[in-house]
Structure formats: C-alpha cells, structure tokens
Backbone of each chain as ProteinMPNN parsed JSONL, in Angstrom:
{"seq_chain_A": "XXXXXXXXXXXXXXXXXXXXXXXXXXXXXXXXXXXXXXXXXXXXXXXXXXXXXXXXXXXXXXXXXXXXXXXXXXXXXXXXXXXXXXXXXXX", "coords_chain_A": {"N_chain_A": [[84.582, 18.502, 22.385], [84.441, 17.326, 18.961], [81.759, 17.19, 16.688], [79.552, 16.226, 13.992], [76.698, 17.539, 12.452], [74.31, 16.59, 10.233], [71.782, 17.609, 7.941], [68.61, 17.122, 6.366], [66.279, 17.68, 3.629], [63.572, 19.803, 4.536], [64.764, 20.523, 6.9], [67.395, 20.855, 6.172], [67.198, 23.195, 4.729], [66.795, 25.007, 6.763], [69.035, 24.707, 8.469], [71.32, 24.169, 7.01], [73.353, 21.882, 5.068], [75.45, 20.534, 6.313], [76.999, 20.669, 9.439], [79.754, 21.397, 11.351], [80.442, 21.021, 14.655], [81.604, 22.147, 17.853], [81.266, 20.729, 20.925], [80.535, 20.204, 24.456], [82.453, 17.67, 26.243], [81.07, 14.416, 26.169], [78.544, 15.357, 25.588], [74.966, 15.533, 25.433], [72.566, 14.397, 22.967], [70.257, 16.176, 22.766], [71.506, 18.495, 23.83], [73.46, 19.002, 21.906], [71.833, 19.589, 19.72], [70.648, 21.892, 20.689], [72.86, 23.553, 20.67], [73.221, 23.713, 17.932], [70.888, 25.162, 17.124], [71.389, 27.473, 18.502], [73.389, 28.563, 17.008], [72.298, 28.687, 14.423], [69.646, 29.463, 14.563], [66.052, 29.054, 14.163], [64.849, 27.527, 16.2], [62.288, 26.635, 16.715], [61.823, 24.788, 14.774], [62.859, 22.353, 15.616], [62.392, 22.124, 18.378], [59.996, 21.886, 21.043], [57.991, 24.29, 22.911], [58.462, 23.777, 25.585], [61.029, 22.88, 25.595], [61.57, 20.287, 24.871], [62.472, 17.855, 22.334], [60.795, 17.94, 19.246], [58.225, 15.594, 18.419], [58.145, 14.575, 15.786], [60.667, 14.819, 14.759], [63.282, 13.154, 13.294], [66.093, 11.11, 13.989], [69.405, 10.025, 13.379], [72.292, 8.428, 14.638], [75.566, 7.773, 13.966], [74.714, 6.255, 11.792], [72.593, 4.791, 12.746], [69.172, 4.548, 13.512], [67.45, 6.382, 16.004], [65.265, 5.673, 18.711], [62.478, 7.551, 20.111], [62.917, 7.565, 22.9], [65.641, 6.895, 23.119], [66.662, 9.064, 21.783], [66.318, 11.198, 23.521], [68.093, 10.549, 25.547], [70.553, 10.021, 24.502], [74.069, 9.981, 24.514], [76.72, 11.677, 23.141], [79.782, 11.05, 21.28], [83.243, 11.83, 20.59], [83.692, 12.811, 17.248], [81.276, 11.817, 16.324], [78.645, 11.399, 13.946], [75.715, 13.014, 13.487], [72.485, 12.752, 12.171], [69.737, 14.61, 11.168], [66.292, 14.675, 10.35], [63.147, 15.295, 8.659], [59.837, 13.676, 8.669], [59.584, 10.969, 6.311], [58.963, 10.761, 2.714], [58.97, 9.178, 0.403], [58.669, 7.183, -2.68]], "CA_chain_A": [[84.772, 17.487, 21.351], [83.896, 17.733, 17.668], [80.744, 16.331, 16.089], [78.954, 16.742, 12.764], [75.253, 17.37, 12.328], [73.825, 16.718, 8.858], [70.333, 17.829, 7.898], [68.015, 16.832, 5.06], [64.957, 18.213, 3.257], [63.327, 21.162, 5.029], [65.739, 20.827, 7.954], [68.587, 21.361, 5.482], [66.958, 24.592, 4.363], [66.92, 25.828, 7.975], [70.3, 24.585, 9.201], [72.445, 23.841, 6.141], [73.492, 20.429, 4.873], [76.471, 19.934, 7.189], [77.515, 21.568, 10.465], [80.786, 20.875, 12.246], [80.239, 21.72, 15.92], [82.357, 21.768, 19.044], [80.367, 20.663, 22.077], [81.207, 19.698, 25.658], [82.68, 16.227, 26.299], [79.901, 13.622, 26.563], [77.304, 16.136, 25.425], [73.809, 14.748, 24.995], [72.017, 14.797, 21.671], [69.511, 17.441, 22.883], [72.434, 19.609, 24.025], [74.078, 19.287, 20.61], [70.83, 20.261, 18.878], [70.493, 23.264, 21.205], [74.018, 24.296, 20.152], [72.94, 23.971, 16.51], [69.917, 26.259, 16.971], [72.029, 28.689, 19.006], [74.166, 29.11, 15.886], [71.564, 28.851, 13.158], [68.258, 29.872, 14.755], [65.013, 28.061, 13.826], [64.632, 26.614, 17.329], [60.934, 26.058, 16.659], [61.818, 23.651, 13.839], [63.245, 21.122, 16.306], [62.047, 22.065, 19.794], [58.741, 22.378, 21.601], [58.197, 25.44, 23.799], [58.988, 23.321, 26.881], [62.428, 22.489, 25.427], [61.702, 18.922, 24.371], [62.574, 17.706, 20.884], [59.488, 17.638, 18.653], [58.033, 14.16, 18.188], [58.343, 14.139, 14.401], [62.067, 14.961, 14.357], [63.936, 11.841, 13.216], [67.526, 11.251, 14.256], [70.334, 8.89, 13.314], [73.652, 8.667, 15.116], [76.423, 6.696, 13.466], [73.983, 5.424, 10.836], [71.536, 4.021, 13.41], [68.012, 5.352, 13.897], [67.187, 6.394, 17.434], [63.881, 5.761, 19.155], [62.291, 8.788, 20.88], [63.54, 7.431, 24.224], [67.096, 6.979, 22.914], [66.941, 10.423, 21.325], [66.379, 12.09, 24.688], [69.15, 10.158, 26.481], [71.783, 9.696, 23.775], [75.294, 10.706, 24.827], [77.548, 11.677, 21.935], [81.221, 10.843, 21.439], [84.1, 12.536, 19.637], [83.614, 12.381, 15.866], [79.959, 11.293, 15.947], [77.846, 12.069, 12.919], [74.277, 13.033, 13.783], [71.656, 13.12, 11.02], [68.375, 14.978, 11.559], [65.46, 14.775, 9.155], [61.704, 15.251, 8.89], [59.214, 12.437, 8.19], [59.945, 10.644, 4.928], [57.83, 10.822, 1.771], [59.408, 8.597, -0.865], [57.75, 6.28, -3.371]], "C_chain_A": [[84.064, 17.942, 20.074], [82.893, 16.701, 17.157], [80.261, 16.987, 14.794], [77.448, 16.52, 12.83], [74.873, 17.622, 10.87], [72.308, 16.844, 8.878], [69.828, 17.62, 6.477], [66.653, 17.502, 4.917], [64.737, 19.583, 3.914], [64.233, 21.522, 6.203], [67.035, 21.375, 7.344], [68.417, 22.831, 5.128], [67.105, 25.513, 5.57], [68.338, 25.85, 8.538], [71.53, 24.391, 8.314], [72.67, 22.343, 6.118], [74.419, 19.804, 5.909], [76.998, 20.985, 8.158], [78.544, 20.845, 11.314], [80.693, 21.691, 13.528], [81.227, 21.232, 16.97], [81.409, 21.845, 20.228], [81.145, 20.107, 23.27], [81.413, 18.189, 25.572], [81.413, 15.531, 26.791], [78.605, 14.427, 26.514], [76.175, 15.206, 24.99], [73.362, 15.233, 23.62], [71.194, 16.083, 21.789], [70.425, 18.655, 23.069], [73.098, 19.997, 22.703], [73.095, 20.01, 19.685], [70.572, 21.682, 19.368], [71.663, 24.139, 20.731], [73.802, 24.651, 18.673], [71.985, 25.156, 16.353], [70.464, 27.565, 17.542], [72.803, 29.372, 17.883], [73.295, 29.51, 14.704], [70.142, 29.385, 13.319], [67.308, 28.72, 14.455], [64.794, 27.045, 14.953], [63.287, 25.919, 17.224], [60.816, 24.947, 15.611], [62.012, 22.336, 14.59], [62.656, 20.979, 17.698], [60.643, 22.564, 20.081], [59.041, 23.568, 22.511], [58.774, 25.023, 25.145], [60.426, 22.81, 26.775], [62.636, 21.072, 24.934], [61.821, 18.897, 22.851], [61.212, 17.302, 20.332], [59.41, 16.166, 18.242], [58.427, 13.734, 16.772], [59.794, 14.245, 13.921], [62.743, 13.592, 14.422], [65.448, 12.028, 13.291], [68.242, 9.923, 14.029], [71.655, 9.344, 13.943], [74.495, 7.48, 14.671], [75.686, 5.735, 12.549], [72.876, 4.583, 11.448], [70.409, 4.955, 13.83], [67.797, 5.252, 15.405], [65.687, 6.403, 17.686], [63.724, 7.088, 19.899], [62.961, 8.729, 22.257], [65.068, 7.564, 24.11], [67.516, 8.404, 22.551], [67.141, 11.365, 22.509], [67.614, 11.815, 25.545], [70.504, 9.928, 25.824], [72.944, 10.6, 24.188], [76.235, 10.558, 23.641], [79.02, 11.481, 22.274], [81.961, 11.637, 20.364], [83.93, 11.948, 18.225], [82.266, 11.852, 15.421], [79.343, 12.116, 14.823], [76.37, 11.889, 13.261], [73.555, 13.447, 12.502], [70.262, 13.44, 11.532], [67.548, 15.159, 10.289], [63.988, 14.703, 9.515], [61.126, 13.927, 8.414], [59.443, 12.236, 6.697], [58.705, 10.676, 4.03], [58.233, 10.284, 0.4], [58.333, 7.749, -1.518], [56.806, 6.992, -4.307]], "O_chain_A": [[83.206, 18.824, 20.103], [83.149, 15.497, 17.191], [80.534, 18.16, 14.541], [76.984, 15.447, 13.217], [75.081, 18.713, 10.339], [71.636, 16.257, 9.726], [70.531, 17.906, 5.508], [65.979, 17.837, 5.891], [65.622, 20.437, 3.858], [64.448, 22.703, 6.475], [67.686, 22.244, 7.923], [69.361, 23.616, 5.212], [67.497, 26.67, 5.423], [68.798, 26.882, 9.028], [72.658, 24.44, 8.803], [72.242, 21.622, 7.019], [74.199, 18.67, 6.337], [77.4, 22.072, 7.74], [78.253, 19.814, 11.922], [80.847, 22.912, 13.5], [81.632, 20.07, 16.978], [80.821, 22.892, 20.501], [82.261, 19.608, 23.123], [80.641, 17.497, 24.908], [80.761, 16.005, 27.721], [77.688, 14.199, 27.303], [76.395, 14.226, 24.278], [73.726, 16.32, 23.173], [71.398, 17.004, 20.998], [70.15, 19.725, 22.526], [73.275, 21.181, 22.417], [73.475, 20.928, 18.958], [70.307, 22.578, 18.567], [71.48, 25.318, 20.428], [74.153, 25.743, 18.226], [72.234, 26.052, 15.546], [70.054, 28.645, 17.119], [72.866, 30.6, 17.814], [73.523, 30.538, 14.067], [69.496, 29.724, 12.328], [67.703, 27.555, 14.486], [64.582, 25.859, 14.699], [63.152, 24.753, 17.596], [59.808, 24.242, 15.572], [61.403, 21.324, 14.244], [62.436, 19.863, 18.167], [60.159, 23.516, 19.469], [60.197, 23.826, 22.844], [59.488, 25.796, 25.783], [60.986, 22.351, 27.771], [63.76, 20.689, 24.61], [61.337, 19.797, 22.164], [60.55, 16.425, 20.886], [60.389, 15.577, 17.784], [58.981, 12.652, 16.582], [60.117, 13.815, 12.813], [62.772, 12.953, 15.474], [66.004, 12.975, 12.733], [67.766, 8.857, 14.422], [72.069, 10.494, 13.794], [74.175, 6.329, 14.966], [75.987, 4.541, 12.524], [72.278, 3.753, 10.764], [70.644, 6.008, 14.422], [67.942, 4.184, 16.0], [64.93, 7.057, 16.967], [64.723, 7.696, 20.282], [63.509, 9.728, 22.725], [65.7, 8.259, 24.906], [68.576, 8.881, 22.956], [68.026, 12.221, 22.494], [68.132, 12.722, 26.196], [71.493, 9.668, 26.51], [72.817, 11.824, 24.209], [76.51, 9.446, 23.191], [79.448, 11.715, 23.404], [81.377, 12.056, 19.364], [84.016, 10.734, 18.039], [82.109, 11.472, 14.261], [79.492, 13.336, 14.754], [75.853, 10.773, 13.316], [73.973, 14.388, 11.827], [69.665, 12.638, 12.25], [68.017, 15.711, 9.294], [63.615, 14.128, 10.538], [61.843, 13.127, 7.813], [59.491, 13.192, 5.923], [57.569, 10.627, 4.501], [57.884, 10.858, -0.631], [57.23, 7.607, -0.991], [55.978, 6.35, -4.954]]}, "seq_chain_B": "XXXXXXXXXXXXXXXXXXXXXXXXXXXXXXXXXXXXXXXXXXXXXXXXXXXXXXXXXXXXXXXXXXXXXXXXXXXXXXXXXXXXXXXXXXXXXXXXXXXXXXXXXXXXXXXXXXXXXXXXXXXXXXXXX", "coords_chain_B": {"N_chain_B": [[69.001, -5.214, -9.038], [69.686, -2.517, -6.957], [69.168, 0.809, -6.33], [69.711, 4.338, -5.855], [69.217, 7.042, -7.803], [69.787, 9.771, -10.147], [69.354, 9.578, -12.859], [67.127, 8.636, -15.566], [65.113, 5.623, -15.727], [65.622, 2.556, -17.289], [63.165, 0.661, -17.893], [62.344, -1.604, -19.337], [64.785, -2.904, -19.795], [65.49, -3.513, -17.211], [63.502, -5.337, -16.484], [64.039, -7.396, -18.323], [66.647, -8.131, -17.574], [66.293, -9.209, -15.071], [64.812, -11.489, -15.346], [64.16, -14.977, -14.86], [64.299, -18.514, -15.525], [62.941, -19.874, -13.595], [60.843, -18.345, -12.839], [57.372, -17.626, -12.754], [56.059, -15.343, -12.832], [56.42, -11.851, -13.215], [56.217, -8.942, -11.453], [55.64, -5.57, -11.847], [56.063, -2.39, -10.559], [55.53, 0.971, -11.208], [56.105, 4.084, -10.135], [54.895, 7.354, -10.655], [55.104, 10.904, -11.431], [52.371, 12.65, -10.556], [49.92, 14.892, -11.887], [48.963, 17.12, -9.8], [48.098, 19.718, -9.897], [50.591, 20.737, -9.934], [53.967, 21.435, -11.146], [56.228, 19.917, -11.002], [58.049, 17.498, -9.021], [60.473, 17.689, -6.533], [62.921, 15.48, -5.538], [64.694, 14.405, -2.724], [67.302, 12.605, -1.142], [68.821, 10.728, 1.512], [71.275, 9.281, 0.372], [73.105, 7.159, 0.871], [72.109, 5.908, 3.205], [69.517, 5.367, 2.361], [69.932, 3.573, 0.243], [71.013, 1.402, 1.622], [68.798, 0.794, 3.212], [66.94, 0.05, 1.205], [68.177, -2.251, 0.251], [67.93, -3.882, 2.486], [65.159, -4.053, 2.672], [64.601, -5.381, 0.269], [65.854, -7.835, 0.79], [64.312, -8.669, 2.961], [61.783, -8.921, 1.766], [62.3, -10.926, -0.098], [62.795, -13.104, 1.569], [60.392, -13.228, 3.057], [58.333, -13.602, 1.156], [59.27, -15.494, -0.565], [60.582, -14.735, -2.935], [62.068, -14.61, -6.234], [63.609, -12.694, -7.409], [64.468, -9.274, -6.786], [64.268, -5.967, -7.727], [64.925, -2.581, -7.172], [64.672, 0.737, -7.947], [65.044, 4.083, -7.193], [64.461, 7.41, -8.005], [66.13, 10.642, -7.762], [66.199, 14.257, -7.521], [64.922, 16.894, -9.7], [61.82, 16.215, -10.927], [59.652, 16.401, -13.514], [56.028, 16.525, -14.08], [54.661, 13.41, -15.023], [57.043, 12.042, -15.18], [59.096, 9.173, -14.337], [59.324, 7.998, -11.041], [59.919, 5.885, -9.25], [60.831, 2.463, -9.611], [59.85, -0.82, -9.172], [60.707, -4.128, -9.518], [59.622, -7.327, -9.305], [60.343, -10.719, -9.165], [58.782, -13.872, -9.241], [57.694, -17.212, -8.353], [54.981, -17.579, -8.711], [51.992, -15.606, -9.353], [50.654, -14.605, -7.06], [52.409, -14.319, -4.771], [54.161, -12.606, -5.976], [52.648, -10.214, -6.488], [51.913, -9.593, -3.828], [54.423, -9.334, -2.597], [55.553, -7.192, -4.022], [53.833, -5.077, -3.354], [54.238, -4.999, -0.601], [56.927, -4.217, -0.471], [56.774, -1.584, -1.538], [55.185, -0.316, 0.414], [56.89, -0.453, 2.635], [58.98, 1.184, 1.732], [57.702, 3.68, 1.704], [57.298, 3.95, 4.369], [59.722, 4.241, 5.926], [62.161, 4.791, 4.537], [64.788, 7.095, 3.939], [63.839, 9.415, 2.07], [62.68, 12.328, 0.506], [60.098, 14.6, -0.598], [59.363, 17.507, -2.533], [56.89, 19.6, -3.592], [56.662, 21.428, -6.588], [55.386, 24.344, -7.848], [55.091, 26.754, -9.996], [56.227, 29.682, -8.53], [56.079, 28.638, -6.085], [57.08, 26.353, -3.572], [56.728, 23.383, -1.816], [57.369, 21.345, 0.88], [56.542, 17.936, 1.436], [54.896, 16.828, 4.364]], "CA_chain_B": [[69.689, -3.929, -8.899], [69.139, -1.605, -5.952], [69.871, 2.069, -6.582], [69.158, 5.691, -5.771], [69.917, 7.687, -8.915], [69.094, 10.884, -10.818], [69.07, 9.229, -14.254], [65.892, 7.905, -15.846], [65.244, 4.174, -15.527], [65.272, 1.719, -18.445], [62.311, -0.346, -17.265], [62.387, -2.839, -20.135], [66.073, -3.562, -19.543], [65.438, -4.027, -15.842], [62.661, -6.539, -16.523], [64.753, -8.446, -19.066], [67.837, -8.571, -16.838], [65.939, -9.92, -13.838], [63.996, -12.68, -15.647], [64.77, -16.3, -14.673], [63.425, -19.613, -15.957], [62.15, -20.35, -12.447], [59.752, -17.4, -12.57], [56.123, -17.678, -13.481], [55.473, -14.0, -12.798], [57.176, -10.648, -12.871], [55.308, -7.844, -11.113], [56.375, -4.319, -12.005], [55.404, -1.165, -10.105], [56.17, 2.206, -11.658], [55.542, 5.292, -9.525], [55.112, 8.494, -11.55], [54.715, 12.218, -10.914], [50.983, 12.941, -10.929], [49.572, 16.313, -11.984], [48.046, 17.576, -8.753], [48.212, 21.166, -9.947], [52.011, 21.067, -9.758], [54.774, 21.289, -12.361], [57.277, 18.923, -10.787], [58.396, 17.17, -7.64], [61.908, 17.553, -6.302], [63.194, 14.407, -4.59], [65.988, 14.43, -2.043], [67.498, 11.371, -0.378], [70.086, 10.384, 2.161], [71.484, 8.192, -0.586], [73.813, 6.026, 1.475], [71.186, 5.214, 4.108], [68.374, 4.881, 1.581], [70.374, 2.383, -0.49], [71.105, 0.326, 2.62], [67.414, 0.427, 3.571], [66.333, -0.678, 0.083], [68.78, -3.592, 0.226], [67.333, -4.651, 3.591], [63.765, -4.306, 2.283], [64.631, -6.423, -0.762], [66.173, -9.102, 1.458], [63.148, -9.029, 3.759], [60.715, -9.361, 0.856], [62.728, -12.208, -0.668], [62.607, -14.134, 2.594], [58.99, -13.318, 3.482], [57.43, -14.039, 0.083], [59.921, -16.5, -1.404], [60.769, -14.136, -4.259], [63.24, -15.062, -6.987], [64.445, -11.514, -7.658], [63.903, -7.963, -6.412], [65.0, -4.782, -8.177], [64.292, -1.332, -6.75], [65.423, 1.949, -8.294], [64.302, 5.298, -6.846], [65.172, 8.571, -8.549], [66.188, 11.896, -7.019], [66.301, 15.431, -8.37], [63.69, 17.563, -10.123], [61.116, 15.336, -11.864], [58.399, 17.005, -13.978], [54.831, 15.689, -14.189], [54.774, 12.342, -16.012], [58.331, 11.332, -15.069], [59.189, 8.011, -13.457], [59.936, 8.242, -9.731], [60.441, 4.655, -8.657], [60.465, 1.221, -10.278], [60.077, -2.053, -8.412], [60.479, -5.331, -10.326], [59.654, -8.502, -8.45], [60.199, -12.001, -9.858], [58.261, -14.884, -8.319], [57.233, -18.442, -8.977], [53.565, -17.425, -9.022], [51.57, -14.204, -9.306], [50.177, -14.148, -5.747], [53.525, -13.811, -3.96], [54.731, -11.467, -6.698], [51.862, -9.021, -6.177], [52.014, -9.293, -2.392], [55.776, -8.88, -2.31], [55.757, -5.871, -4.614], [53.095, -4.107, -2.531], [54.928, -4.935, 0.698], [58.138, -3.407, -0.68], [56.403, -0.174, -1.691], [54.727, 0.214, 1.701], [58.079, -0.267, 3.49], [59.687, 2.374, 1.242], [56.969, 4.869, 2.157], [57.278, 3.972, 5.83], [60.909, 4.7, 6.658], [63.382, 5.075, 3.762], [64.998, 8.543, 3.983], [63.631, 10.105, 0.797], [61.702, 13.39, 0.739], [59.67, 15.252, -1.834], [58.912, 18.898, -2.465], [56.07, 19.981, -4.747], [57.054, 22.672, -7.241], [54.286, 24.914, -8.655], [55.446, 28.153, -10.239], [57.189, 30.209, -7.557], [55.794, 27.993, -4.8], [57.676, 25.052, -3.314], [56.189, 22.936, -0.527], [57.78, 20.005, 1.301], [55.535, 17.057, 2.032], [55.061, 16.792, 5.82]], "C_chain_B": [[68.953, -3.076, -7.869], [69.892, -0.294, -6.124], [69.018, 3.285, -6.243], [69.919, 6.469, -6.835], [69.092, 8.836, -9.489], [68.61, 10.476, -12.209], [67.721, 8.517, -14.366], [66.172, 6.394, -15.801], [64.796, 3.45, -16.791], [64.485, 0.523, -17.915], [62.38, -1.67, -18.017], [63.678, -3.61, -19.886], [66.104, -4.201, -18.165], [64.629, -5.333, -15.784], [63.418, -7.688, -17.192], [65.914, -9.014, -18.254], [67.479, -9.419, -15.623], [65.196, -11.234, -14.098], [64.802, -13.967, -15.477], [63.781, -17.363, -15.138], [62.527, -20.109, -14.827], [60.917, -19.49, -12.193], [58.524, -17.733, -13.407], [55.471, -16.319, -13.547], [56.549, -12.961, -12.524], [56.158, -9.549, -12.622], [56.126, -6.559, -11.108], [55.516, -3.175, -11.479], [56.22, 0.018, -10.602], [55.436, 3.369, -11.006], [55.886, 6.489, -10.387], [54.638, 9.79, -10.899], [53.337, 12.578, -11.465], [50.758, 14.452, -10.962], [48.502, 16.646, -10.951], [48.054, 19.105, -8.714], [49.635, 21.634, -9.698], [52.722, 20.934, -11.103], [55.768, 20.141, -12.236], [57.333, 18.568, -9.311], [59.908, 17.059, -7.562], [62.127, 16.504, -5.213], [64.605, 14.561, -4.035], [66.106, 13.141, -1.245], [68.802, 11.426, 0.392], [70.521, 9.108, 1.452], [72.115, 6.955, 0.042], [72.862, 5.204, 2.356], [70.014, 4.624, 3.336], [68.741, 3.615, 0.809], [70.447, 1.182, 0.44], [69.707, -0.153, 3.007], [66.754, -0.385, 2.459], [66.881, -2.097, -0.01], [68.163, -4.469, 1.311], [65.877, -4.985, 3.29], [63.71, -5.432, 1.25], [64.912, -7.793, -0.145], [64.983, -9.587, 2.275], [62.011, -9.56, 2.902], [61.049, -10.727, 0.261], [62.45, -13.342, 0.304], [61.125, -14.334, 2.908], [58.101, -13.952, 2.421], [58.052, -15.083, -0.843], [60.173, -15.995, -2.82], [62.055, -14.639, -4.909], [64.164, -13.895, -7.339], [63.708, -10.269, -7.19], [64.837, -6.883, -6.954], [64.224, -3.549, -7.738], [65.205, -0.177, -7.163], [64.531, 3.15, -7.993], [65.11, 6.49, -7.321], [65.165, 9.748, -7.568], [66.304, 13.038, -8.023], [64.93, 15.961, -8.759], [63.007, 16.75, -11.22], [59.788, 15.974, -12.258], [57.243, 16.0, -13.997], [55.025, 14.659, -15.31], [56.056, 11.537, -15.918], [58.221, 10.129, -14.13], [59.919, 8.386, -12.173], [60.646, 6.991, -9.23], [59.969, 3.461, -9.479], [60.821, 0.064, -9.351], [59.77, -3.209, -9.355], [60.681, -6.544, -9.422], [59.467, -9.74, -9.327], [59.785, -13.07, -8.859], [57.852, -16.129, -9.087], [55.792, -18.313, -9.467], [53.131, -15.98, -8.759], [51.241, -13.725, -7.895], [51.319, -13.57, -4.917], [54.218, -12.638, -4.656], [53.991, -10.176, -6.388], [52.019, -8.622, -4.711], [53.385, -8.721, -2.044], [56.027, -7.479, -2.831], [55.073, -4.8, -3.769], [53.788, -3.907, -1.18], [56.174, -4.056, 0.596], [57.79, -1.923, -0.746], [55.974, 0.422, -0.356], [55.9, 0.439, 2.648], [58.85, 0.976, 3.052], [59.028, 3.629, 1.794], [57.035, 5.049, 3.671], [58.531, 4.601, 6.431], [62.139, 5.051, 5.826], [63.571, 6.601, 3.651], [65.043, 9.206, 2.596], [62.517, 11.117, 1.054], [61.311, 14.029, -0.578], [59.121, 16.641, -1.564], [58.147, 19.213, -3.746], [56.527, 21.332, -5.279], [55.894, 23.129, -8.133], [54.57, 26.398, -8.832], [56.518, 28.601, -9.259], [57.058, 29.518, -6.198], [56.467, 26.629, -4.716], [57.241, 24.609, -1.924], [56.643, 21.508, -0.24], [56.563, 19.219, 1.769], [55.898, 16.902, 3.503], [55.638, 18.107, 6.292]], "O_chain_B": [[67.731, -2.94, -7.923], [71.121, -0.278, -6.072], [67.79, 3.263, -6.333], [71.146, 6.549, -6.777], [67.871, 8.877, -9.343], [67.585, 10.965, -12.684], [67.241, 7.892, -13.421], [67.324, 5.961, -15.834], [63.707, 3.708, -17.304], [65.063, -0.496, -17.537], [62.465, -2.734, -17.404], [63.659, -4.837, -19.78], [66.664, -5.28, -17.973], [65.022, -6.295, -15.125], [63.433, -8.81, -16.687], [66.14, -10.224, -18.243], [68.274, -10.255, -15.193], [64.974, -12.01, -13.168], [65.96, -14.051, -15.887], [62.571, -17.137, -15.143], [61.474, -20.695, -15.077], [60.044, -19.871, -11.413], [58.617, -18.07, -14.587], [54.46, -16.138, -14.225], [57.455, -13.166, -11.716], [55.329, -9.259, -13.484], [57.165, -6.47, -10.454], [54.372, -3.008, -11.904], [57.439, 0.062, -10.439], [54.265, 3.607, -11.301], [57.032, 6.64, -10.811], [53.867, 9.771, -9.939], [53.16, 12.783, -12.666], [51.333, 15.194, -10.165], [47.307, 16.479, -11.19], [48.022, 19.709, -7.643], [49.866, 22.776, -9.302], [52.171, 20.401, -12.066], [56.107, 19.481, -13.219], [56.745, 19.244, -8.467], [60.545, 16.425, -8.403], [61.593, 16.618, -4.11], [65.564, 14.808, -4.766], [65.109, 12.641, -0.726], [69.76, 12.082, -0.018], [70.182, 8.001, 1.871], [71.696, 5.83, -0.233], [72.814, 3.978, 2.267], [69.569, 3.513, 3.624], [67.939, 2.684, 0.733], [70.003, 0.086, 0.096], [69.461, -1.355, 3.115], [66.089, -1.386, 2.727], [66.142, -3.034, -0.313], [67.903, -5.652, 1.09], [65.409, -6.077, 3.614], [62.872, -6.329, 1.346], [64.285, -8.787, -0.512], [64.677, -10.78, 2.283], [61.352, -10.534, 3.267], [60.174, -11.584, 0.134], [61.942, -14.397, -0.075], [60.654, -15.467, 3.012], [57.217, -14.747, 2.742], [57.416, -15.508, -1.808], [59.999, -16.734, -3.789], [62.999, -15.039, -4.228], [65.362, -14.088, -7.543], [62.478, -10.221, -7.196], [66.037, -6.885, -6.678], [63.008, -3.479, -7.913], [66.371, -0.127, -6.771], [63.402, 3.23, -8.477], [66.312, 6.571, -7.068], [64.319, 9.837, -6.678], [66.483, 12.813, -9.22], [63.909, 15.535, -8.22], [63.548, 16.608, -12.317], [58.887, 16.081, -11.426], [57.454, 14.788, -13.939], [55.491, 14.992, -16.399], [56.156, 10.462, -16.51], [57.363, 10.085, -13.248], [60.983, 9.005, -12.202], [61.812, 7.031, -8.839], [58.846, 3.448, -9.983], [61.929, -0.02, -8.822], [58.684, -3.262, -9.933], [61.754, -6.755, -8.859], [58.54, -9.799, -10.136], [60.353, -13.172, -7.771], [57.687, -16.103, -10.306], [55.428, -18.866, -10.504], [53.801, -15.233, -8.046], [51.512, -12.572, -7.557], [51.212, -12.452, -4.412], [54.797, -11.776, -3.994], [54.609, -9.161, -6.065], [52.232, -7.451, -4.398], [53.495, -7.75, -1.295], [56.65, -6.664, -2.149], [55.652, -3.748, -3.499], [53.905, -2.785, -0.688], [56.439, -3.244, 1.483], [58.43, -1.101, -0.091], [56.358, 1.544, -0.028], [55.909, 1.421, 3.391], [59.323, 1.739, 3.894], [59.704, 4.531, 2.29], [56.851, 6.151, 4.188], [58.427, 5.411, 7.352], [63.1, 5.578, 6.386], [62.63, 7.317, 3.309], [66.103, 9.505, 2.047], [61.534, 10.813, 1.729], [62.07, 14.013, -1.546], [58.51, 16.911, -0.53], [58.688, 19.106, -4.847], [56.752, 22.267, -4.511], [55.473, 22.414, -9.042], [54.321, 27.201, -7.933], [57.582, 27.989, -9.163], [57.832, 29.784, -5.279], [56.431, 25.848, -5.667], [57.367, 25.365, -0.961], [56.351, 20.584, -0.998], [55.668, 19.763, 2.415], [57.078, 16.85, 3.85], [55.858, 18.291, 7.489]]}, "name": "protein", "num_of_chains": 2, "seq": "XXXXXXXXXXXXXXXXXXXXXXXXXXXXXXXXXXXXXXXXXXXXXXXXXXXXXXXXXXXXXXXXXXXXXXXXXXXXXXXXXXXXXXXXXXXXXXXXXXXXXXXXXXXXXXXXXXXXXXXXXXXXXXXXXXXXXXXXXXXXXXXXXXXXXXXXXXXXXXXXXXXXXXXXXXXXXXXXXXXXXXXXXXXXXXXXXXXXXXXXXXXXXXXXXXXXXXXXXXXX"}
C-alpha cells in the first residue's frame, strides 16, 4: 500500500520534506519509519540502538497526534499521511 | 485573526481592529528576535496544523478566562535580530483576565504548536532541541 511521510525542521534536513513510500498492507508505523531510514539513512535520528523509536520523536497520522503508546502500535492504512517532527520551539 | 505568515505584522492595526466597547483592557504580547550572539532565527511551521492549534488555543483561552477577543499571528521564515516573531492581542473586560489569558496562550504555543526555530550565526545554523 502507499503512504506519505512528511518531515519538518531537522528531520526534514535528514529525510526530505515529503516521501511517498510503498509498504506492506497493514504495516505498523515503526515498520514504515524503518522503510524510510532504509531509503534515506539517518536511522539514529529516529531510532534507539535497541530498535525503539526515540522518545522525543513526535508523530501525527491523519492530522492527529499520537501518544508514545499509540506510536508503537499504530497500524497504517492505504493513503495515510504520517508527519514526523522534533520537539517544537515556537513563540 | 489567527494566522501563520511570513509577512511582518501591523500591530497597531491588529489592536484597533480587535477593540470592543465591552473591553476594559487589551493585553499585547510581542515576541522578538533577541541578540544572543546570532544574526537571525529561521522559523519553520507545519502551517495547516499550527493554524488549527492556534484556533483551538484561542477558543480555550476565551472560554477559560472569559476573553472578549483573541488574535494570534506567528511569523515564519528568516527573521533578523529585532524582528517581530509573534503577536498576541487579548481583549478582556478587566486587566487580570487579560494578562492571565495572554500568558496562558503563549505557554500553550510553546508547549505543542508545530513551529521550530533555527539560530543563524555566520556559517553556523543550529536547530533548537
């Protein structure tokens, strides 16, 4: 299935602003992010050495922010837009 | 008015446009680029999400503090030292809820709205966080 991963700020510099990816049906969010780093490198930007997603990585799917628990278990669907970004610093 | 924009902000016009006869106070916060040994700050935003967040923050502040008006404009792009970053204009019946509401809005912006900044100093560029 096809999904889009958008990245902002320093994540954009590592992965590009927009990535159209083909992943397995019902792929999990972590699996999709592993596919992204397989293509673009910079695994250490998003992942700990044990393979878990780093705590500070923020994720939205379909415009909704995911909690760390949801982030680990999220199952993606055809056409989903995933947004990944570092901690915010506005104001 | 709630906006994420590159253009500079006409603060006086914003204050004038938001004034109502019911208000006894308008509290204005202007965030600016401070000289911390840098030349500029580059701001990036997820504009669609940030705008939605600002609208929700404004609604939350209105309800929580009984505000009469809330305007929030946050700029993006390369802003040299001294430039305006963000303007918050809060209209209230009395000063206490105006000050409290304005501060509450700013703290929420810093907490979760998807806006990022990168310090620019000569050839060096450094993202916050």
